[in-house]
C-alpha positions in Angstrom: 7.8 21.8 29.4 8.1 23.4 26.0 5.6 23.1 23.1 7.8 20.6 21.2 7.8 18.3 24.2 4.1 18.6 24.8 3.3 17.7 21.1 5.5 14.6 21.4 4.0 13.6 24.7 0.5 14.1 23.5 0.9 12.0 20.4 2.5 9.2 22.5 -0.5 9.2 24.9 -3.0 9.3 22.0 -1.4 6.0 20.7 0.6 6.7 17.6 2.4 3.5 16.6 5.8 4.3 15.2 7.8 7.3 14.1 10.3 7.7 11.2 12.4 10.5 10.0 15.6 12.3 9.5 16.5 14.5 12.5 17.8 18.1 12.1 17.8 21.0 14.4 14.1 21.9 13.7 12.7 18.5 14.7 15.2 17.4 17.3 13.1 18.1 20.4 9.8 16.8 19.1 11.4 13.6 18.0 13.0 13.0 21.3 9.7 13.8 23.1 8.1 11.0 21.0 10.8 8.7 22.0 10.6 9.7 25.7 6.9 8.9 25.5 7.6 5.3 24.3 7.1 5.8 20.6 9.8 3.8 18.7 11.7 5.9 16.2 13.6 4.8 13.0 16.2 7.1 11.6 16.0 6.8 7.8 18.7 7.9 5.4 16.3 10.1 3.4 13.1 11.9 4.3 11.4 10.4 1.2 12.1 6.9 2.5 11.0 7.8 6.0 7.7 9.1 4.6 7.0 5.8 2.8 8.0 3.8 5.9 5.5 5.7 8.0 2.8 5.2 5.3 3.5 1.5 5.0 3.6 1.0 8.8 0.2 2.7 9.1 -1.3 0.5 6.3 0.0 -2.7 7.7 -0.5 -2.1 11.5 -3.7 -0.2 11.5 -2.1 2.4 13.8 -1.2 6.0 12.9 2.4 6.3 11.5 4.4 9.4 12.2 7.0 11.2 10.0 9.3 13.8 11.6 11.1 16.2 9.3 13.2 19.4 9.5 11.7 22.6 8.2 11.9 23.5 4.5 14.2 21.0 2.8 13.3 18.2 5.1 9.7 18.6 4.1 10.4 18.9 0.4 12.6 15.8 0.4 9.6 13.9 1.9 7.0 15.1 -0.6 6.7 12.1 -2.9 6.1 9.8 0.0 3.6 12.3 1.5 1.8 12.5 -1.8 1.5 8.8 -2.0 0.1 8.6 1.5 -2.3 11.5 0.9 -3.6 10.0 -2.4 -4.1 6.6 -0.6 -6.0 8.2 2.4 -3.4 6.8 4.8 -4.0 8.0 8.4 -0.5 9.5 9.0 0.9 12.5 10.9 3.8 14.5 9.6 5.5 16.6 12.2 7.2 19.3 10.1 9.3 22.0 11.7 8.6 25.4 10.2 10.4 28.7 10.2 9.3 31.4 12.7 6.9 33.9 11.4 9.4 36.7 11.8 12.2 34.8 9.9 11.2 36.1 6.6 14.7 35.8 5.1 15.4 32.3 6.4 16.9 30.0 3.8 14.4 27.3 5.0 11.4 29.5 4.5 8.7 28.2 2.1 4.9 28.2 2.1 4.6 24.8 3.8 0.8 24.9 4.0 0.4 25.5 0.3 3.0 22.8 -0.5 1.2 20.0 1.4 -2.3 21.1 0.4 -1.2 21.0 -3.3 -0.7 17.2 -3.0 -3.9 16.5 -1.1 -2.6 16.4 2.4 -4.2 18.4 5.2 -2.2 21.3 6.6 -2.5 21.9 10.3 -0.4 24.1 12.6 0.5 24.6 16.2 -0.5 28.2 16.5 0.6 29.1 20.1 1.6 27.7 23.4 -1.9 28.1 24.7 -3.5 26.2 21.7 -0.7 23.6 21.2 -2.4 20.7 22.9 -5.7 21.3 21.1 -3.9 21.8 17.8 -2.2 18.5 18.2 -5.3 16.6 19.2 -7.2 18.1 16.2 -4.5 17.0 13.8 -4.6 13.5 15.3 -8.4 13.2 15.1 -8.3 14.4 11.5 -5.8 11.7 10.6 -7.8 8.9 12.3 -11.4 9.9 11.8 -11.1 11.2 8.3 -8.4 8.8 7.2 -6.2 11.7 6.0 -2.5 12.4 5.9 -2.0 15.5 8.1 1.1 17.8 8.2 1.3 19.5 11.6 3.6 22.5 11.1 5.6 23.4 14.1 7.1 26.9 13.9 10.4 27.1 15.7 9.5 30.0 17.9 6.3 28.3 19.0 8.1 25.0 19.6 10.5 26.7 22.0 7.9 28.4 24.1 6.8 27.2 27.6 3.3 25.7 27.9 0.9 26.0 30.8 1.4 23.4 33.5 -0.9 20.5 34.2 -2.7 20.1 30.9 -4.1 16.6 30.3 -4.4 14.9 27.0 -8.1 14.1 26.4 -9.4 10.8 25.4 -10.3 10.4 21.7 -12.8 7.5 21.6 -13.3 5.7 18.3 -16.3 6.6 16.3 -19.1 4.1 15.7 -19.1 2.7 12.1 -21.4 4.5 9.7 -24.5 2.4 9.0 -26.3 2.6 5.6 -29.9 3.8 5.3 -32.7 1.2 5.5 -33.7 2.2 1.9 -30.2 1.6 0.5 -30.0 -1.8 2.3 -33.3 -2.9 0.9 -32.3 -1.8 -2.6 -29.0 -3.7 -2.5 -30.6 -6.8 -1.1 -33.2 -6.7 -3.9 -30.4 -6.5 -6.5 -28.5 -9.4 -4.9 -31.7 -11.4 -4.8 -32.3 -10.9 -8.5 -28.7 -11.5 -9.7 -27.7 -14.7 -11.3 -24.0 -14.1 -11.4 -23.0 -11.5 -8.7 -19.3 -10.6 -8.1 -18.0 -8.8 -5.1 -14.9 -6.6 -5.6 -13.4 -5.7 -2.2 -11.0 -2.7 -1.9 -9.0 -1.1 0.7 -12.1 0.1 2.5 -13.1 -3.6 3.0 -10.0 -4.4 5.0 -11.3 -5.6 8.4 -14.6 -6.7 6.9 -13.6 -10.2 5.7 -16.0 -12.3 7.7 -19.0 -10.1 7.0 -18.3 -10.1 3.2 -17.8 -13.9 3.2 -21.1 -14.4 5.0 -23.0 -12.2 2.6 -21.3 -13.7 -0.5 -22.2 -17.2 0.6 -25.8 -16.2 1.1 -26.2 -14.7 -2.4 -23.8 -16.9 -4.3 -21.3 -14.2 -5.2 -17.8 -14.8 -6.5 -15.1 -12.8 -4.8 -12.2 -10.6 -6.0 -10.2 -7.7 -4.6 -8.5 -4.6 -5.9 -4.7 -4.8 -5.8 -4.4 -2.9 -2.5 -6.7 -5.4 -0.8 -4.8 -8.4 -2.1 -4.9 -11.3 0.4 -8.2 -10.3 2.1 -10.1 -13.2 0.6 -7.3 -15.4 -0.8 -8.1 -18.7 0.9 -11.8 -18.8 0.1 -12.6 -21.4 -2.6 -14.7 -18.9 -4.5 -12.0 -16.2 -4.6 -10.7 -15.1 -8.0 -7.8 -13.1 -6.6 -7.0 -9.6 -7.9 -9.4 -7.9 -10.3 -8.0 -5.6 -13.0 -4.7 -5.6 -14.8 -3.2 -8.3 -12.6 -6.3 -10.6 -13.0 -5.8 -14.1 -14.2 -7.5 -15.0 -17.5 -10.2 -16.9 -15.7 -10.8 -14.1 -13.2 -11.2 -11.6 -16.0 -13.6 -14.0 -17.8 -15.8 -14.6 -14.8 -15.9 -11.0 -13.7 -16.8 -9.9 -17.2 -19.6 -12.5 -17.1 -21.2 -11.0 -14.0 -24.6 -9.5 -14.1 -24.0 -7.6 -10.9 -20.7 -6.1 -9.7 -20.6 -4.7 -6.1 -17.6 -2.6 -5.1 -17.0 -2.8 -1.4 -14.8 0.1 -0.2 -13.4 0.0 -3.8 -13.5 3.0 -6.2 -13.8 0.7 -9.2 -11.1 2.7 -11.0 -9.5 2.1 -14.3 -6.9 -0.2 -12.8 -9.4 -2.4 -11.0 -11.9 -2.5 -13.8 -9.5 -2.3 -16.8 -11.0 1.0 -17.9 -14.5 -0.6 -17.6 -13.7 -3.6 -19.8 -14.4 -6.0 -16.9 -18.0 -4.7 -16.5 -20.0 -6.8 -19.0 -22.8 -5.5 -21.2 -25.9 -5.0 -19.1 -24.2 -5.6 -15.8 -25.6 -3.6 -12.8 -22.9 -1.8 -10.7 -23.2 -1.0 -7.0 -20.7 0.9 -4.9 -20.5 0.8 -1.1 -18.3 3.4 0.5 -17.8 5.7 3.5 -17.1 8.7 1.3 -19.9 10.2 -0.7 -17.5 11.8 -3.1 -16.0 8.4 -4.0 -19.3 6.9 -5.1 -19.6 7.2 -8.9 -16.3 9.1 -9.1 -14.8 6.7 -11.6 -17.8 5.3 -13.4 -21.6 5.5 -13.3 -23.2 3.3 -10.7 -26.8 1.9 -10.5 -26.8 2.2 -6.7 -24.6 4.0 -4.3 -24.6 3.0 -0.7 -23.1 5.3 1.9 -21.9 3.2 4.8 -19.1 1.2 6.3 -18.4 -2.1 4.5 -18.8 -4.4 7.5 -21.9 -2.7 8.8 -23.5 -2.6 5.3 -22.8 -6.3 4.7 -24.3 -7.3 8.1 -27.5 -5.2 7.5 -28.0 -6.5 3.9 -27.6 -10.1 5.1 -30.2 -9.6 7.7 -32.9 -8.8 5.1 -31.7 -10.9 2.2 -33.8 -13.9 2.8 -33.1 -17.4 1.6 -29.7 -18.4 0.3 -29.1 -18.6 -3.5 -26.7 -20.5 -5.6 -25.9 -17.5 -7.8 -22.5 -17.7 -9.5 -21.4 -20.7 -7.4 -22.0 -23.6 -9.7 -20.1 -26.8 -9.9 -18.6 -25.8 -13.3 -17.3 -22.5 -11.9 -15.8 -24.2 -8.9 -14.0 -26.7 -11.1 -12.6 -23.9 -13.3 -11.4 -22.0 -10.2 -9.7 -25.1 -8.8 -8.2 -26.0 -12.2 -7.0 -22.6 -13.5 -7.8 -20.0 -11.0 -4.2 -19.0 -10.1 -1.5 -17.6 -12.3 0.7 -20.6 -11.3 -1.6 -22.8 -13.4 -1.4 -20.7 -16.6 1.0 -22.2 -19.2 3.7 -20.0 -20.6 6.8 -20.2 -22.9 9.8 -20.0 -20.5 12.1 -17.3 -21.7 15.0 -18.4 -19.5 18.2 -18.3 -21.5 22.0 -18.6 -20.8 22.2 -15.4 -18.8 18.7 -14.4 -17.9 15.8 -16.0 -16.0 12.1 -15.6 -17.0 10.4 -13.4 -14.4 7.5 -15.9 -14.1 9.9 -18.8 -13.5 11.7 -16.7 -10.9 8.5 -15.6 -9.1 7.0 -19.2 -9.0 10.2 -20.5 -7.5 10.4 -17.8 -4.9 6.8 -18.4 -4.0 7.7 -22.0 -3.1 11.0 -21.2 -1.5 10.1 -18.3 0.8 8.2 -18.8 4.1 4.4 -18.4 3.6 4.2 -16.1 6.6 5.4 -13.1 4.6 4.6 -9.5 3.8 5.1 -8.6 0.2 5.9 -4.9 -0.8 5.9 -4.2 -4.5 7.6 -1.2 -6.2 6.4 0.2 -9.5 7.6 -0.8 -13.0 7.1 -3.3 -15.8 8.0 -6.1 -13.5 5.4 -5.4 -10.8 2.7 -7.8 -12.0 4.9 -10.8 -11.4 5.4 -10.5 -7.6 1.8 -9.3 -7.3 0.3 -12.2 -9.1 2.7 -15.0 -8.2 3.8 -14.4 -4.6 1.0 -15.5 -2.3 0.2 -13.7 0.9 -1.5 -14.9 4.1 -4.0 -12.1 4.4 -4.6 -8.4 3.6 -1.9 -7.4 6.0 0.6 -9.4 4.0 0.6 -7.2 0.9 1.6 -3.5 0.9 1.1 -1.7 -2.4 2.2 2.0 -2.4 1.0 2.8 -5.9 -1.4 5.7 -5.4 1.1 8.1 -7.0 2.8 5.5 -9.3 6.3 6.5 -8.3 9.1 4.1 -8.6 11.6 3.9 -5.7 9.1 3.5 -2.9 9.1 -0.3 -2.6 12.1 -0.8 -0.3 10.9 1.8 2.2 7.4 0.2 2.0 8.9 -3.1 3.0 10.8 -1.5 5.9 7.6 0.1 7.3 5.6 -3.1 6.8 8.4 -5.2 8.4 8.3 -3.1 11.6 4.5 -3.3 11.7 4.6 -7.1 11.4 8.0 -8.3 12.8 6.6 -11.9 13.0 6.6 -12.1 9.2 9.4 -12.2 6.6 9.3 -8.9 4.6 9.8 -9.4 0.9 10.6 -6.2 -1.1 10.0 -6.7 -4.9 11.8 -4.0 -6.8 12.9 -3.2 -10.3 16.6 -2.2 -10.8 15.6 1.4 -11.3 13.6 1.7 -8.1 16.3 -0.3 -6.2 19.1 2.0 -7.2 16.9 5.1 -6.5 16.3 3.9 -2.9 19.7 2.2 -2.3 20.5 4.3 0.7 17.8 2.6 2.7 19.6 -0.7 2.3 21.7 0.5 5.2 18.6 1.1 7.2 17.5 -2.5 6.7 20.9 -3.8 7.7 21.3 -1.4 10.7 17.9 -2.5 12.1 18.6 -6.2 11.5 15.3 -6.7 9.7 14.5 -10.2 8.5 14.0 -9.2 4.9 14.5 -10.5 1.3 15.0 -7.8 -1.4 14.3 -9.2 -4.8 15.5 -7.0 -7.7 13.8 -7.8 -11.1 16.8 -6.5 -12.9 16.2 -5.8 -16.6 18.9 -3.1 -16.8 16.6 -0.2 -17.6 13.2 1.4 -17.1 11.3 -1.6 -18.6 7.9 0.1 -18.8 9.3 2.8 -21.1 11.4 0.4 -23.1 8.4 -1.7 -24.0 5.9 1.1 -24.3 8.1 3.1 -26.8 9.0 0.0 -28.8 11.3 0.7 -31.8 12.3 4.1 -30.6 15.6 5.5 -29.2 16.1 4.0 -25.8 19.4 5.6 -24.9 17.7 7.5 -22.0 16.0 4.5 -20.4 18.6 1.6 -20.6 21.7 1.2 -18.6 24.8 -1.0 -18.3 24.6 -4.1 -16.2 25.1 -3.2 -12.6 26.3 -5.6 -9.9 23.5 -4.9 -7.5 24.4 -7.9 -5.4 27.8 -6.3 -4.7 26.0 -3.1 -3.6 23.9 -5.2 -1.2 27.0 -6.8 0.3 28.5 -3.4 0.8 25.5 -2.5 3.0 25.7 -5.7 5.0 23.4 -8.0 3.1 23.9 -11.6 2.1 23.5 -11.5 -1.7 23.2 -13.7 -4.7 23.0 -13.1 -8.5 20.4 -15.2 -10.2 20.5 -15.9 -13.9 19.0 -19.4 -13.9 16.8 -21.6 -11.6 19.9 -23.4 -10.2 21.2 -20.1 -8.8 18.2 -20.1 -6.4 19.8 -22.8 -4.3 21.5 -20.0 -2.4 18.1 -18.6 -1.6 17.0 -22.0 -0.2 20.2 -22.1 1.9 19.5 -18.6 3.3 15.9 -19.6 4.2 17.1 -22.7 6.0 19.0 -20.4 8.4 20.5 -18.9 10.4 19.5 -15.7 8.5 22.1 -13.6 10.3 21.8 -10.8 7.6 19.1 -9.7 5.2 19.2 -11.2 1.7 19.4 -9.4 -1.6 18.6 -11.3 -4.8 19.8 -9.6 -8.0 17.7 -11.5 -10.6 18.8 -10.8 -14.2 15.5 -11.2 -15.9 14.7 -12.0 -19.5 12.8 -9.4 -21.5 9.1 -10.2 -21.6 8.4 -7.8 -24.5 6.2 -5.8 -22.1 4.3 -7.3 -19.2 0.7 -8.5 -19.9 -0.8 -5.6 -18.0 1.4 -2.9 -19.4 -0.4 -1.9 -22.5 -3.7 -1.7 -20.6 -2.0 0.5 -17.9 -0.6 3.0 -20.4 -4.1 3.6 -21.7 -4.6 5.7 -18.6 -1.7 8.0 -19.3 
């Protein structure tokens, strides 16, 4: 057995979930070793797309995603997706071929360690045939236990070397959750006991802690909200306000601002989630619960930082809280949430005209037409608030939001990775026209895999965020002629429809009714909104 084969076999035995990549000579053997070990592999059309697929698969499934790339250019092609994963602390392994140490004049030679470390990923390496198994296990443990994106460099000469016979892959048992100190638990319980209007904001670190947070919130009378990446975690609770931050409904913003205690659970309370601090009312106390000490207080001062896992902390606090309190859960608040808690209930002037549909009208209609068992993946751009706010999801696994690096063009590959993680659900990719055309090659991947997917293109014929942000200036560089994106979809094997008015959505209803023999692309020609409601707030962070 050669090193490349041992690396693939070891990762298969350790339990990685799915692999993605573009195969060249440098990663041919390790990719086939993964496949031989039972790890499914998807050949993407570009390494950047493959990286985002692996990221989204890991986020949605809870298992480690794997990216396999050729040395040099294969890795550089993947770097935007790797950066997104690294910034989002996605447990992901990148198997990157590397040039042999002696190949100093190779066209492929770059400093791969420095490249990946520059974007926040962890650089690891298979150093020798003797250390190959230990190197691979160490990389896997770093990805899982530290929730890091790890690039395992595989020099070609080491890959090809024979390994010692009979080595066994060790067990890597899961670590116990980190429990908070008794002092921190008592301090948080005291703050909750004194609060009249507590609000919990759950972030990505709270995924998997739904029941524990609901129990504690009920005991102290807290209202519930999530960051965008945790959308869906608490959606069906009657005291849930939905997403906090730029996508918050007017009522959610009003009630969060009215809180006298805001507790971030696995949530960094960053400028997006807190609207640059505007959602923290005067005099409100702020608590942050997180596994990472360096995350606590990183974005804003906190009155109490609690180091611990979200579920374990919620359980421990509930145990010492004492009698239940009404808190923020009054009859008046409940009536307001029932009446105007969702964006669907907020009145608007419909901008639909002869040739363009209002993005709100489109989103509301799609929410009703598409099956509720769905996974929504949203690309970046002016349009992104509409699918995020209006397309409901069944739980936190139903929303995949690759926005840590704020790159457009990731949404389609995000949907592919999420679709493979949850094949029981309809994947919905919500894209702008810029991001859709940037990632168009992966439409072939969707069709080739036969994925049950709807791709919705919010087509405003330009980079809408820049058009609206730089109002009144020369837009020649950010607007484009109308493109028949539906025809592009058909060329890749999609069913496709162009939508300019609500009546055009009848074709969507027909597709949903079946038999759904091909994925569906909706090219929605949307009316200009003059800049989405969240856009001006977002650009304050630039």
